[in-house]
All heavy atoms as TSV, in Angstrom:
chain	resi	resn	atom	element	x	y	z
A	1	MET	N	N	107.363	114.429	109.183
A	1	MET	CA	C	106.077	113.879	109.566
A	1	MET	C	C	105.354	113.277	108.360
A	1	MET	O	O	104.777	112.217	108.456
A	1	MET	CB	C	105.241	114.996	110.213
A	1	MET	CG	C	103.902	114.540	110.708
A	1	MET	SD	S	104.086	113.462	112.134
A	1	MET	CE	C	102.412	113.094	112.492
A	2	LYS	N	N	105.381	113.984	107.243
A	2	LYS	CA	C	104.706	113.480	106.052
A	2	LYS	C	C	105.341	112.191	105.546
A	2	LYS	O	O	104.655	111.316	105.044
A	2	LYS	CB	C	104.722	114.524	104.942
A	2	LYS	CG	C	103.738	115.636	105.142
A	2	LYS	CD	C	103.702	116.530	103.918
A	2	LYS	CE	C	102.668	117.611	104.084
A	2	LYS	NZ	N	102.566	118.454	102.909
A	3	LYS	N	N	106.655	112.086	105.703
A	3	LYS	CA	C	107.361	110.896	105.239
A	3	LYS	C	C	106.889	109.661	106.003
A	3	LYS	O	O	106.682	108.596	105.416
A	3	LYS	CB	C	108.856	111.092	105.427
A	3	LYS	CG	C	109.708	110.075	104.731
A	3	LYS	CD	C	111.182	110.359	104.991
A	3	LYS	CE	C	111.921	110.454	103.688
A	3	LYS	NZ	N	113.351	110.626	103.881
A	4	HIS	N	N	106.643	109.813	107.297
A	4	HIS	CA	C	106.173	108.700	108.111
A	4	HIS	C	C	104.743	108.301	107.728
A	4	HIS	O	O	104.408	107.120	107.707
A	4	HIS	CB	C	106.236	109.043	109.596
A	4	HIS	CG	C	107.631	109.226	110.102
A	4	HIS	ND1	N	108.540	108.205	110.146
A	4	HIS	CD2	C	108.269	110.317	110.568
A	4	HIS	CE1	C	109.679	108.657	110.632
A	4	HIS	NE2	N	109.547	109.955	110.887
A	5	LEU	N	N	103.915	109.290	107.441
A	5	LEU	CA	C	102.541	108.996	107.045
A	5	LEU	C	C	102.496	108.282	105.703
A	5	LEU	O	O	101.689	107.363	105.503
A	5	LEU	CB	C	101.715	110.281	106.985
A	5	LEU	CG	C	101.369	110.909	108.330
A	5	LEU	CD1	C	100.636	112.221	108.123
A	5	LEU	CD2	C	100.535	109.960	109.151
A	6	ILE	N	N	103.366	108.691	104.787
A	6	ILE	CA	C	103.413	108.034	103.477
A	6	ILE	C	C	103.879	106.597	103.633
A	6	ILE	O	O	103.308	105.678	103.044
A	6	ILE	CB	C	104.324	108.825	102.516
A	6	ILE	CG1	C	103.672	110.162	102.165
A	6	ILE	CG2	C	104.607	108.019	101.266
A	6	ILE	CD1	C	104.566	111.091	101.374
A	7	ARG	N	N	104.904	106.372	104.447
A	7	ARG	CA	C	105.381	105.007	104.680
A	7	ARG	C	C	104.318	104.159	105.358
A	7	ARG	O	O	104.145	102.985	105.023
A	7	ARG	CB	C	106.645	105.029	105.536
A	7	ARG	CG	C	107.859	105.465	104.782
A	7	ARG	CD	C	109.087	105.354	105.644
A	7	ARG	NE	N	110.275	105.804	104.923
A	7	ARG	CZ	C	111.452	105.897	105.463
A	7	ARG	NH1	N	111.625	105.596	106.735
A	7	ARG	NH2	N	112.483	106.308	104.745
A	8	LEU	N	N	103.594	104.740	106.308
A	8	LEU	CA	C	102.520	104.020	106.979
A	8	LEU	C	C	101.415	103.654	105.994
A	8	LEU	O	O	100.926	102.524	105.991
A	8	LEU	CB	C	101.951	104.863	108.119
A	8	LEU	CG	C	100.803	104.242	108.898
A	8	LEU	CD1	C	101.278	103.002	109.653
A	8	LEU	CD2	C	100.216	105.252	109.858
A	9	ALA	N	N	101.040	104.590	105.143
A	9	ALA	CA	C	99.989	104.332	104.156
A	9	ALA	C	C	100.421	103.243	103.180
A	9	ALA	O	O	99.626	102.367	102.829
A	9	ALA	CB	C	99.646	105.619	103.409
A	10	ILE	N	N	101.664	103.281	102.741
A	10	ILE	CA	C	102.167	102.255	101.827
A	10	ILE	C	C	102.193	100.899	102.523
A	10	ILE	O	O	101.801	99.875	101.942
A	10	ILE	CB	C	103.555	102.642	101.286
A	10	ILE	CG1	C	103.428	103.837	100.340
A	10	ILE	CG2	C	104.214	101.464	100.593
A	10	ILE	CD1	C	104.751	104.419	99.898
A	11	GLY	N	N	102.612	100.860	103.782
A	11	GLY	CA	C	102.633	99.613	104.540
A	11	GLY	C	C	101.245	99.027	104.723
A	11	GLY	O	O	101.042	97.824	104.572
A	12	VAL	N	N	100.279	99.883	105.029
A	12	VAL	CA	C	98.899	99.416	105.194
A	12	VAL	C	C	98.356	98.904	103.868
A	12	VAL	O	O	97.686	97.876	103.818
A	12	VAL	CB	C	98.016	100.552	105.766
A	12	VAL	CG1	C	96.545	100.198	105.682
A	12	VAL	CG2	C	98.406	100.835	107.205
A	13	ALA	N	N	98.650	99.593	102.775
A	13	ALA	CA	C	98.173	99.175	101.461
A	13	ALA	C	C	98.779	97.827	101.062
A	13	ALA	O	O	98.077	96.953	100.547
A	13	ALA	CB	C	98.504	100.234	100.415
A	14	ILE	N	N	100.062	97.657	101.308
A	14	ILE	CA	C	100.711	96.381	100.972
A	14	ILE	C	C	100.149	95.259	101.839
A	14	ILE	O	O	99.904	94.148	101.351
A	14	ILE	CB	C	102.239	96.511	101.116
A	14	ILE	CG1	C	102.784	97.406	100.003
A	14	ILE	CG2	C	102.910	95.147	101.090
A	14	ILE	CD1	C	104.252	97.728	100.136
A	15	SER	N	N	99.927	95.535	103.123
A	15	SER	CA	C	99.357	94.526	104.014
A	15	SER	C	C	97.945	94.142	103.567
A	15	SER	O	O	97.594	92.963	103.558
A	15	SER	CB	C	99.318	95.047	105.446
A	15	SER	OG	O	100.608	95.290	105.914
A	16	ALA	N	N	97.147	95.133	103.206
A	16	ALA	CA	C	95.784	94.853	102.762
A	16	ALA	C	C	95.793	94.047	101.469
A	16	ALA	O	O	95.010	93.098	101.312
A	16	ALA	CB	C	95.020	96.153	102.562
A	17	ALA	N	N	96.682	94.384	100.554
A	17	ALA	CA	C	96.771	93.633	99.302
A	17	ALA	C	C	97.232	92.200	99.564
A	17	ALA	O	O	96.724	91.258	98.952
A	17	ALA	CB	C	97.736	94.334	98.343
A	18	GLY	N	N	98.160	92.034	100.485
A	18	GLY	CA	C	98.622	90.693	100.829
A	18	GLY	C	C	97.530	89.864	101.474
A	18	GLY	O	O	97.368	88.684	101.150
A	19	LEU	N	N	96.777	90.455	102.382
A	19	LEU	CA	C	95.675	89.727	103.015
A	19	LEU	C	C	94.588	89.370	102.004
A	19	LEU	O	O	94.006	88.288	102.057
A	19	LEU	CB	C	95.085	90.560	104.149
A	19	LEU	CG	C	95.942	90.671	105.393
A	19	LEU	CD1	C	95.321	91.657	106.375
A	19	LEU	CD2	C	96.108	89.311	106.051
A	20	TYR	N	N	94.316	90.282	101.076
A	20	TYR	CA	C	93.324	90.002	100.040
A	20	TYR	C	C	93.786	88.854	99.146
A	20	TYR	O	O	93.021	87.951	98.839
A	20	TYR	CB	C	93.078	91.262	99.205
A	20	TYR	CG	C	92.102	91.045	98.079
A	20	TYR	CD1	C	90.747	90.942	98.341
A	20	TYR	CD2	C	92.538	90.936	96.759
A	20	TYR	CE1	C	89.841	90.735	97.314
A	20	TYR	CE2	C	91.640	90.732	95.731
A	20	TYR	CZ	C	90.295	90.635	96.011
A	20	TYR	OH	O	89.417	90.414	94.998
A	21	ALA	N	N	95.059	88.878	98.754
A	21	ALA	CA	C	95.593	87.809	97.913
A	21	ALA	C	C	95.562	86.477	98.653
A	21	ALA	O	O	95.230	85.444	98.068
A	21	ALA	CB	C	97.020	88.153	97.474
A	22	LEU	N	N	95.897	86.493	99.941
A	22	LEU	CA	C	95.848	85.260	100.732
A	22	LEU	C	C	94.420	84.749	100.853
A	22	LEU	O	O	94.175	83.543	100.746
A	22	LEU	CB	C	96.432	85.525	102.123
A	22	LEU	CG	C	96.535	84.327	103.054
A	22	LEU	CD1	C	97.524	83.307	102.489
A	22	LEU	CD2	C	96.959	84.773	104.432
A	23	GLY	N	N	93.479	85.649	101.032
A	23	GLY	CA	C	92.075	85.263	101.102
A	23	GLY	C	C	91.579	84.668	99.797
A	23	GLY	O	O	90.816	83.698	99.794
A	24	LYS	N	N	91.985	85.246	98.681
A	24	LYS	CA	C	91.588	84.694	97.379
A	24	LYS	C	C	92.211	83.317	97.166
A	24	LYS	O	O	91.567	82.411	96.646
A	24	LYS	CB	C	92.027	85.630	96.247
A	24	LYS	CG	C	91.220	86.884	96.142
A	24	LYS	CD	C	89.824	86.639	95.655
A	24	LYS	CE	C	89.805	86.648	94.153
A	24	LYS	NZ	N	88.460	86.561	93.622
A	25	LYS	N	N	93.461	83.141	97.565
A	25	LYS	CA	C	94.161	81.880	97.354
A	25	LYS	C	C	93.556	80.763	98.195
A	25	LYS	O	O	93.462	79.631	97.738
A	25	LYS	CB	C	95.644	82.061	97.708
A	25	LYS	CG	C	96.499	80.890	97.334
A	25	LYS	CD	C	97.961	81.198	97.552
A	25	LYS	CE	C	98.815	80.054	97.066
A	25	LYS	NZ	N	100.235	80.312	97.207
A	26	THR	N	N	93.129	81.079	99.409
A	26	THR	CA	C	92.564	80.059	100.295
A	26	THR	C	C	91.068	79.864	100.079
A	26	THR	O	O	90.473	78.985	100.688
A	26	THR	CB	C	92.808	80.422	101.765
A	26	THR	OG1	O	92.220	81.690	102.033
A	26	THR	CG2	C	94.280	80.453	102.080
A	27	GLY	N	N	90.437	80.692	99.239
A	27	GLY	CA	C	89.011	80.544	98.975
A	27	GLY	C	C	88.136	81.191	100.024
A	27	GLY	O	O	86.974	80.840	100.168
A	28	PHE	N	N	88.681	82.146	100.765
A	28	PHE	CA	C	87.917	82.805	101.825
A	28	PHE	C	C	86.744	83.603	101.268
A	28	PHE	O	O	85.700	83.699	101.903
A	28	PHE	CB	C	88.843	83.717	102.617
A	28	PHE	CG	C	88.176	84.379	103.793
A	28	PHE	CD1	C	87.896	83.664	104.936
A	28	PHE	CD2	C	87.829	85.718	103.738
A	28	PHE	CE1	C	87.279	84.272	106.015
A	28	PHE	CE2	C	87.216	86.325	104.809
A	28	PHE	CZ	C	86.946	85.608	105.946
A	29	PHE	N	N	86.893	84.161	100.078
A	29	PHE	CA	C	85.853	85.010	99.500
A	29	PHE	C	C	84.901	84.250	98.589
A	29	PHE	O	O	84.049	84.844	97.953
A	29	PHE	CB	C	86.501	86.159	98.715
A	29	PHE	CG	C	87.332	87.062	99.576
A	29	PHE	CD1	C	88.696	87.133	99.410
A	29	PHE	CD2	C	86.752	87.832	100.560
A	29	PHE	CE1	C	89.470	87.964	100.200
A	29	PHE	CE2	C	87.501	88.662	101.359
A	29	PHE	CZ	C	88.864	88.727	101.178
A	30	GLU	N	N	85.028	82.936	98.526
A	30	GLU	CA	C	84.145	82.144	97.669
A	30	GLU	C	C	82.750	82.074	98.279
A	30	GLU	O	O	82.584	81.991	99.487
A	30	GLU	CB	C	84.701	80.733	97.500
A	30	GLU	CG	C	86.024	80.685	96.781
A	30	GLU	CD	C	85.916	81.091	95.333
A	30	GLU	OE1	O	84.931	80.722	94.680
A	30	GLU	OE2	O	86.826	81.797	94.865
A	31	ASP	N	N	81.751	82.068	97.437
A	31	ASP	CA	C	80.363	81.959	97.878
A	31	ASP	C	C	79.986	80.478	97.872
A	31	ASP	O	O	79.795	79.888	96.808
A	31	ASP	CB	C	79.454	82.763	96.953
A	31	ASP	CG	C	78.022	82.760	97.435
A	31	ASP	OD1	O	77.803	82.514	98.629
A	31	ASP	OD2	O	77.138	83.008	96.605
A	32	ASP	N	N	79.871	79.890	99.047
A	32	ASP	CA	C	79.579	78.463	99.129
A	32	ASP	C	C	78.187	78.192	99.715
A	32	ASP	O	O	77.932	77.121	100.230
A	32	ASP	CB	C	80.641	77.729	99.933
A	32	ASP	CG	C	80.807	78.287	101.329
A	32	ASP	OD1	O	80.158	79.292	101.651
A	32	ASP	OD2	O	81.582	77.696	102.105
A	33	ARG	N	N	77.286	79.160	99.579
A	33	ARG	CA	C	75.928	78.958	100.098
A	33	ARG	C	C	75.207	77.829	99.382
A	33	ARG	O	O	74.385	77.146	99.979
A	33	ARG	CB	C	75.121	80.246	99.966
A	33	ARG	CG	C	75.386	81.205	101.115
A	33	ARG	CD	C	74.506	82.411	101.004
A	33	ARG	NE	N	75.233	83.386	100.176
A	33	ARG	CZ	C	74.685	84.429	99.601
A	33	ARG	NH1	N	73.413	84.666	99.742
A	33	ARG	NH2	N	75.408	85.254	98.891
A	34	HIS	N	N	75.530	77.631	98.103
A	34	HIS	CA	C	74.838	76.580	97.353
A	34	HIS	C	C	75.164	75.187	97.902
A	34	HIS	O	O	74.408	74.254	97.696
A	34	HIS	CB	C	75.199	76.669	95.865
A	34	HIS	CG	C	76.638	76.373	95.593
A	34	HIS	ND1	N	77.633	77.309	95.767
A	34	HIS	CD2	C	77.253	75.243	95.188
A	34	HIS	CE1	C	78.801	76.762	95.464
A	34	HIS	NE2	N	78.608	75.512	95.113
A	35	LEU	N	N	76.254	75.037	98.619
A	35	LEU	CA	C	76.601	73.742	99.192
A	35	LEU	C	C	75.719	73.371	100.373
A	35	LEU	O	O	75.549	72.195	100.684
A	35	LEU	CB	C	78.068	73.745	99.641
A	35	LEU	CG	C	79.100	73.963	98.570
A	35	LEU	CD1	C	80.484	74.068	99.200
A	35	LEU	CD2	C	79.086	72.815	97.576
A	36	TYR	N	N	75.140	74.383	101.018
A	36	TYR	CA	C	74.352	74.141	102.234
A	36	TYR	C	C	72.856	74.230	102.014
A	36	TYR	O	O	72.098	74.114	102.962
A	36	TYR	CB	C	74.785	75.124	103.323
A	36	TYR	CG	C	76.251	75.010	103.651
A	36	TYR	CD1	C	77.162	75.952	103.192
A	36	TYR	CD2	C	76.729	73.950	104.400
A	36	TYR	CE1	C	78.508	75.835	103.472
A	36	TYR	CE2	C	78.064	73.823	104.684
A	36	TYR	CZ	C	78.948	74.770	104.227
A	36	TYR	OH	O	80.272	74.647	104.506
A	37	ASP	N	N	72.406	74.444	100.776
A	37	ASP	CA	C	70.976	74.579	100.506
A	37	ASP	C	C	70.216	73.306	100.848
A	37	ASP	O	O	69.100	73.355	101.341
A	37	ASP	CB	C	70.732	74.943	99.041
A	37	ASP	CG	C	71.061	76.408	98.774
A	37	ASP	OD1	O	71.127	77.176	99.743
A	37	ASP	OD2	O	71.240	76.754	97.606
A	38	GLU	N	N	70.804	72.158	100.596
A	38	GLU	CA	C	70.083	70.901	100.826
A	38	GLU	C	C	69.895	70.617	102.304
A	38	GLU	O	O	68.987	69.872	102.678
A	38	GLU	CB	C	70.834	69.747	100.167
A	38	GLU	CG	C	72.213	69.493	100.742
A	38	GLU	CD	C	72.985	68.462	99.961
A	38	GLU	OE1	O	73.211	68.686	98.770
A	38	GLU	OE2	O	73.329	67.435	100.552
A	39	PHE	N	N	70.711	71.209	103.176
A	39	PHE	CA	C	70.580	70.939	104.610
A	39	PHE	C	C	69.548	71.827	105.276
A	39	PHE	O	O	69.117	71.546	106.390
A	39	PHE	CB	C	71.928	71.134	105.298
A	39	PHE	CG	C	72.980	70.174	104.807
A	39	PHE	CD1	C	74.070	70.636	104.089
A	39	PHE	CD2	C	72.872	68.818	105.054
A	39	PHE	CE1	C	75.029	69.757	103.627
A	39	PHE	CE2	C	73.823	67.936	104.594
A	39	PHE	CZ	C	74.899	68.407	103.887
A	40	GLU	N	N	69.133	72.919	104.621
A	40	GLU	CA	C	68.172	73.823	105.228
A	40	GLU	C	C	66.747	73.324	105.123
A	40	GLU	O	O	65.916	73.675	105.926
A	40	GLU	CB	C	68.268	75.202	104.572
A	40	GLU	CG	C	69.578	75.910	104.894
A	40	GLU	CD	C	69.697	77.243	104.189
A	40	GLU	OE1	O	68.726	77.641	103.515
A	40	GLU	OE2	O	70.734	77.898	104.335
A	41	ALA	N	N	66.477	72.495	104.160
A	41	ALA	CA	C	65.103	72.033	103.931
A	41	ALA	C	C	64.691	70.958	104.915
A	41	ALA	O	O	65.418	70.312	105.560
A	41	ALA	CB	C	64.961	71.493	102.520
């Protein structure tokens, strides 16, 4: 049972790291609010 939980935890960690890396590469986490400031006024 513990072996399955460890494998599951490792799989989730690798998936989360992969999604984070993909998000950084595509610019998902970039702060682009300054681009829209001129349209709010």
